[in-house]
N, CA, C and O atoms as a GROMACS GRO file, in nm:
protein
  276
    1UNK      N    1  -2.537  -1.103  -5.640
    1UNK     CA    2  -2.403  -1.090  -5.587
    1UNK      C    3  -2.372  -1.212  -5.499
    1UNK      O    4  -2.453  -1.248  -5.413
    2UNK      N    5  -2.259  -1.272  -5.520
    2UNK     CA    6  -2.220  -1.390  -5.444
    2UNK      C    7  -2.184  -1.353  -5.301
    2UNK      O    8  -2.118  -1.252  -5.276
    3UNK      N    9  -2.227  -1.436  -5.211
    3UNK     CA   10  -2.193  -1.415  -5.070
    3UNK      C   11  -2.082  -1.511  -5.032
    3UNK      O   12  -2.064  -1.615  -5.095
    4UNK      N   13  -2.006  -1.475  -4.930
    4UNK     CA   14  -1.898  -1.560  -4.883
    4UNK      C   15  -1.900  -1.562  -4.731
    4UNK      O   16  -1.941  -1.466  -4.666
    5UNK      N   17  -1.857  -1.674  -4.676
    5UNK     CA   18  -1.847  -1.686  -4.531
    5UNK      C   19  -1.703  -1.718  -4.496
    5UNK      O   20  -1.631  -1.784  -4.572
    6UNK      N   21  -1.661  -1.671  -4.378
    6UNK     CA   22  -1.527  -1.695  -4.329
    6UNK      C   23  -1.536  -1.750  -4.188
    6UNK      O   24  -1.603  -1.694  -4.101
    7UNK      N   25  -1.468  -1.861  -4.168
    7UNK     CA   26  -1.456  -1.919  -4.034
    7UNK      C   27  -1.323  -1.873  -3.976
    7UNK      O   28  -1.219  -1.888  -4.039
    8UNK      N   29  -1.328  -1.816  -3.856
    8UNK     CA   30  -1.209  -1.764  -3.788
    8UNK      C   31  -1.194  -1.836  -3.656
    8UNK      O   32  -1.292  -1.857  -3.584
    9UNK      N   33  -1.071  -1.874  -3.622
    9UNK     CA   34  -1.043  -1.928  -3.489
    9UNK      C   35  -0.906  -1.880  -3.445
    9UNK      O   36  -0.815  -1.862  -3.527
   10UNK      N   37  -0.893  -1.858  -3.315
   10UNK     CA   38  -0.767  -1.810  -3.259
   10UNK      C   39  -0.750  -1.862  -3.118
   10UNK      O   40  -0.846  -1.874  -3.042
   11UNK      N   41  -0.627  -1.892  -3.084
   11UNK     CA   42  -0.594  -1.940  -2.950
   11UNK      C   43  -0.641  -1.838  -2.847
   11UNK      O   44  -0.603  -1.721  -2.854
   12UNK      N   45  -0.721  -1.881  -2.753
   12UNK     CA   46  -0.767  -1.795  -2.646
   12UNK      C   47  -0.883  -1.704  -2.683
   12UNK      O   48  -0.935  -1.634  -2.596
   13UNK      N   49  -0.925  -1.702  -2.808
   13UNK     CA   50  -1.033  -1.614  -2.852
   13UNK      C   51  -1.154  -1.690  -2.903
   13UNK      O   52  -1.257  -1.630  -2.932
   14UNK      N   53  -1.143  -1.821  -2.916
   14UNK     CA   54  -1.256  -1.900  -2.964
   14UNK      C   55  -1.266  -1.895  -3.115
   14UNK      O   56  -1.167  -1.876  -3.185
   15UNK      N   57  -1.389  -1.911  -3.163
   15UNK     CA   58  -1.409  -1.912  -3.308
   15UNK      C   59  -1.540  -1.843  -3.341
   15UNK      O   60  -1.628  -1.828  -3.257
   16UNK      N   61  -1.550  -1.801  -3.468
   16UNK     CA   62  -1.672  -1.738  -3.517
   16UNK      C   63  -1.677  -1.753  -3.668
   16UNK      O   64  -1.576  -1.777  -3.734
   17UNK      N   65  -1.797  -1.738  -3.722
   17UNK     CA   66  -1.816  -1.738  -3.867
   17UNK      C   67  -1.879  -1.605  -3.904
   17UNK      O   68  -1.978  -1.563  -3.844
   18UNK      N   69  -1.820  -1.540  -4.004
   18UNK     CA   70  -1.872  -1.410  -4.050
   18UNK      C   71  -1.914  -1.420  -4.196
   18UNK      O   72  -1.857  -1.499  -4.272
   19UNK      N   73  -2.013  -1.342  -4.234
   19UNK     CA   74  -2.061  -1.338  -4.372
   19UNK      C   75  -2.019  -1.208  -4.438
   19UNK      O   76  -2.012  -1.103  -4.373
   20UNK      N   77  -1.992  -1.215  -4.568
   20UNK     CA   78  -1.952  -1.100  -4.648
   20UNK      C   79  -2.033  -1.096  -4.776
   20UNK      O   80  -2.087  -1.198  -4.819
   21UNK      N   81  -2.041  -0.979  -4.838
   21UNK     CA   82  -2.116  -0.963  -4.962
   21UNK      C   83  -2.054  -1.038  -5.078
   21UNK      O   84  -2.125  -1.082  -5.169
   22UNK      N   85  -1.922  -1.053  -5.075
   22UNK     CA   86  -1.854  -1.117  -5.188
   22UNK      C   87  -1.727  -1.186  -5.140
   22UNK      O   88  -1.678  -1.160  -5.030
   23UNK      N   89  -1.674  -1.271  -5.224
   23UNK     CA   90  -1.548  -1.338  -5.193
   23UNK      C   91  -1.436  -1.235  -5.180
   23UNK      O   92  -1.352  -1.245  -5.092
   24UNK      N   93  -1.436  -1.136  -5.269
   24UNK     CA   94  -1.332  -1.032  -5.263
   24UNK      C   95  -1.334  -0.957  -5.130
   24UNK      O   96  -1.230  -0.930  -5.072
   25UNK      N   97  -1.453  -0.923  -5.083
   25UNK     CA   98  -1.466  -0.853  -4.955
   25UNK      C   99  -1.417  -0.941  -4.840
   25UNK      O  100  -1.353  -0.892  -4.747
   26UNK      N  101  -1.447  -1.070  -4.847
   26UNK     CA  102  -1.402  -1.163  -4.743
   26UNK      C  103  -1.250  -1.173  -4.742
   26UNK      O  104  -1.188  -1.167  -4.636
   27UNK      N  105  -1.190  -1.189  -4.859
   27UNK     CA  106  -1.044  -1.201  -4.869
   27UNK      C  107  -0.976  -1.073  -4.821
   27UNK      O  108  -0.876  -1.079  -4.751
   28UNK      N  109  -1.030  -0.957  -4.859
   28UNK     CA  110  -0.973  -0.830  -4.812
   28UNK      C  111  -0.975  -0.822  -4.660
   28UNK      O  112  -0.878  -0.779  -4.599
   29UNK      N  113  -1.086  -0.862  -4.599
   29UNK     CA  114  -1.098  -0.859  -4.454
   29UNK      C  115  -0.999  -0.955  -4.388
   29UNK      O  116  -0.935  -0.920  -4.289
   30UNK      N  117  -0.986  -1.074  -4.444
   30UNK     CA  118  -0.892  -1.173  -4.391
   30UNK      C  119  -0.751  -1.116  -4.394
   30UNK      O  120  -0.678  -1.124  -4.295
   31UNK      N  121  -0.712  -1.060  -4.508
   31UNK     CA  122  -0.575  -1.009  -4.522
   31UNK      C  123  -0.546  -0.896  -4.424
   31UNK      O  124  -0.437  -0.889  -4.367
   32UNK      N  125  -0.643  -0.807  -4.404
   32UNK     CA  126  -0.626  -0.696  -4.307
   32UNK      C  127  -0.612  -0.751  -4.166
   32UNK      O  128  -0.521  -0.714  -4.092
   33UNK      N  129  -0.706  -0.840  -4.128
   33UNK     CA  130  -0.704  -0.895  -3.992
   33UNK      C  131  -0.577  -0.975  -3.966
   33UNK      O  132  -0.516  -0.963  -3.860
   34UNK      N  133  -0.536  -1.056  -4.064
   34UNK     CA  134  -0.417  -1.140  -4.047
   34UNK      C  135  -0.292  -1.053  -4.033
   34UNK      O  136  -0.206  -1.081  -3.949
   35UNK      N  137  -0.281  -0.948  -4.113
   35UNK     CA  138  -0.165  -0.860  -4.104
   35UNK      C  139  -0.160  -0.790  -3.968
   35UNK      O  140  -0.053  -0.774  -3.910
   36UNK      N  141  -0.276  -0.749  -3.919
   36UNK     CA  142  -0.283  -0.681  -3.789
   36UNK      C  143  -0.239  -0.775  -3.676
   36UNK      O  144  -0.162  -0.736  -3.588
   37UNK      N  145  -0.288  -0.897  -3.678
   37UNK     CA  146  -0.251  -0.994  -3.574
   37UNK      C  147  -0.103  -1.030  -3.585
   37UNK      O  148  -0.035  -1.041  -3.483
   38UNK      N  149  -0.054  -1.050  -3.706
   38UNK     CA  150   0.088  -1.083  -3.725
   38UNK      C  151   0.176  -0.970  -3.673
   38UNK      O  152   0.275  -0.996  -3.605
   39UNK      N  153   0.141  -0.845  -3.704
   39UNK     CA  154   0.218  -0.730  -3.656
   39UNK      C  155   0.217  -0.722  -3.504
   39UNK      O  156   0.320  -0.693  -3.442
   40UNK      N  157   0.103  -0.747  -3.444
   40UNK     CA  158   0.090  -0.738  -3.298
   40UNK      C  159   0.170  -0.845  -3.226
   40UNK      O  160   0.212  -0.824  -3.112
   41UNK      N  161   0.191  -0.959  -3.291
   41UNK     CA  162   0.258  -1.071  -3.224
   41UNK      C  163   0.394  -1.104  -3.284
   41UNK      O  164   0.456  -1.203  -3.244
   42UNK      N  165   0.440  -1.024  -3.378
   42UNK     CA  166   0.569  -1.051  -3.440
   42UNK      C  167   0.570  -1.178  -3.523
   42UNK      O  168   0.674  -1.238  -3.545
   43UNK      N  169   0.452  -1.218  -3.568
   43UNK     CA  170   0.441  -1.343  -3.643
   43UNK      C  171   0.439  -1.320  -3.792
   43UNK      O  172   0.469  -1.211  -3.840
   44UNK      N  173   0.405  -1.425  -3.866
   44UNK     CA  174   0.397  -1.415  -4.011
   44UNK      C  175   0.267  -1.476  -4.060
   44UNK      O  176   0.214  -1.570  -4.001
   45UNK      N  177   0.217  -1.420  -4.170
   45UNK     CA  178   0.095  -1.469  -4.234
   45UNK      C  179   0.133  -1.570  -4.340
   45UNK      O  180   0.220  -1.545  -4.424
   46UNK      N  181   0.067  -1.685  -4.336
   46UNK     CA  182   0.088  -1.788  -4.438
   46UNK      C  183  -0.043  -1.803  -4.515
   46UNK      O  184  -0.147  -1.836  -4.457
   47UNK      N  185  -0.037  -1.778  -4.646
   47UNK     CA  186  -0.153  -1.796  -4.734
   47UNK      C  187  -0.132  -1.929  -4.804
   47UNK      O  188  -0.042  -1.943  -4.887
   48UNK      N  189  -0.213  -2.027  -4.771
   48UNK     CA  190  -0.198  -2.160  -4.828
   48UNK      C  191  -0.251  -2.169  -4.972
   48UNK      O  192  -0.231  -2.270  -5.039
   49UNK      N  193  -0.319  -2.062  -5.018
   49UNK     CA  194  -0.366  -2.059  -5.154
   49UNK      C  195  -0.490  -2.141  -5.182
   49UNK      O  196  -0.533  -2.152  -5.296
   50UNK      N  197  -0.546  -2.200  -5.080
   50UNK     CA  198  -0.666  -2.282  -5.097
   50UNK      C  199  -0.782  -2.229  -5.013
   50UNK      O  200  -0.873  -2.304  -4.977
   51UNK      N  201  -0.778  -2.099  -4.983
   51UNK     CA  202  -0.883  -2.041  -4.901
   51UNK      C  203  -0.854  -2.049  -4.753
   51UNK      O  204  -0.943  -2.031  -4.670
   52UNK      N  205  -0.728  -2.075  -4.719
   52UNK     CA  206  -0.686  -2.082  -4.579
   52UNK      C  207  -0.569  -1.988  -4.555
   52UNK      O  208  -0.473  -1.985  -4.632
   53UNK      N  209  -0.579  -1.911  -4.447
   53UNK     CA  210  -0.470  -1.824  -4.403
   53UNK      C  211  -0.444  -1.854  -4.257
   53UNK      O  212  -0.537  -1.878  -4.180
   54UNK      N  213  -0.316  -1.851  -4.219
   54UNK     CA  214  -0.276  -1.878  -4.081
   54UNK      C  215  -0.173  -1.773  -4.039
   54UNK      O  216  -0.088  -1.733  -4.119
   55UNK      N  217  -0.182  -1.730  -3.915
   55UNK     CA  218  -0.076  -1.647  -3.857
   55UNK      C  219  -0.001  -1.736  -3.760
   55UNK      O  220  -0.059  -1.793  -3.668
   56UNK      N  221   0.130  -1.748  -3.783
   56UNK     CA  222   0.217  -1.826  -3.696
   56UNK      C  223   0.304  -1.732  -3.613
   56UNK      O  224   0.346  -1.627  -3.660
   57UNK      N  225   0.329  -1.772  -3.489
   57UNK     CA  226   0.418  -1.696  -3.403
   57UNK      C  227   0.562  -1.716  -3.450
   57UNK      O  228   0.588  -1.804  -3.533
   58UNK      N  229   0.655  -1.636  -3.399
   58UNK     CA  230   0.795  -1.655  -3.437
   58UNK      C  231   0.847  -1.797  -3.406
   58UNK      O  232   0.940  -1.843  -3.471
   59UNK      N  233   0.787  -1.864  -3.309
   59UNK     CA  234   0.830  -2.000  -3.275
   59UNK      C  235   0.760  -2.106  -3.362
   59UNK      O  236   0.789  -2.225  -3.349
   60UNK      N  237   0.669  -2.062  -3.450
   60UNK     CA  238   0.600  -2.155  -3.538
   60UNK      C  239   0.464  -2.200  -3.490
   60UNK      O  240   0.396  -2.275  -3.559
   61UNK      N  241   0.424  -2.154  -3.373
   61UNK     CA  242   0.293  -2.191  -3.318
   61UNK      C  243   0.182  -2.116  -3.391
   61UNK      O  244   0.196  -1.996  -3.418
   62UNK      N  245   0.074  -2.185  -3.423
   62UNK     CA  246  -0.039  -2.120  -3.489
   62UNK      C  247  -0.112  -2.030  -3.391
   62UNK      O  248  -0.153  -2.073  -3.283
   63UNK      N  249  -0.129  -1.904  -3.430
   63UNK     CA  250  -0.198  -1.806  -3.346
   63UNK      C  251  -0.344  -1.792  -3.390
   63UNK      O  252  -0.434  -1.789  -3.307
   64UNK      N  253  -0.366  -1.783  -3.521
   64UNK     CA  254  -0.501  -1.762  -3.574
   64UNK      C  255  -0.514  -1.828  -3.710
   64UNK      O  256  -0.415  -1.848  -3.780
   65UNK      N  257  -0.639  -1.862  -3.746
   65UNK     CA  258  -0.667  -1.928  -3.874
   65UNK      C  259  -0.798  -1.874  -3.931
   65UNK      O  260  -0.895  -1.851  -3.859
   66UNK      N  261  -0.798  -1.854  -4.062
   66UNK     CA  262  -0.918  -1.813  -4.137
   66UNK      C  263  -0.940  -1.914  -4.247
   66UNK      O  264  -0.845  -1.957  -4.313
   67UNK      N  265  -1.065  -1.952  -4.267
   67UNK     CA  266  -1.099  -2.042  -4.377
   67UNK      C  267  -1.216  -1.984  -4.453
   67UNK      O  268  -1.321  -1.956  -4.396
   68UNK      N  269  -1.196  -1.967  -4.584
   68UNK     CA  270  -1.300  -1.915  -4.671
   68UNK      C  271  -1.394  -2.030  -4.703
   68UNK      O  272  -1.352  -2.137  -4.745
   69UNK      N  273  -1.523  -2.006  -4.683
   69UNK     CA  274  -1.622  -2.112  -4.704
   69UNK      C  275  -1.711  -2.078  -4.822
   69UNK      O  276  -1.801  -2.155  -4.855
   0.00000   0.00000   0.00000
């Protein structure tokens, strides 16, 4: 089974790298976390389609970033 790692960083929260059993599990986790943060801050999730997701605030400031490794 393929393993996947995700690098996460957020303003004021630092950064971390997490491991998942599969790419699908990693992407599912990213999407859930990004939606939760976007909802909490009134922001929007941007999926760049290259293994990168960003949550931007309503003013366009980056709040959080995930990178699939």
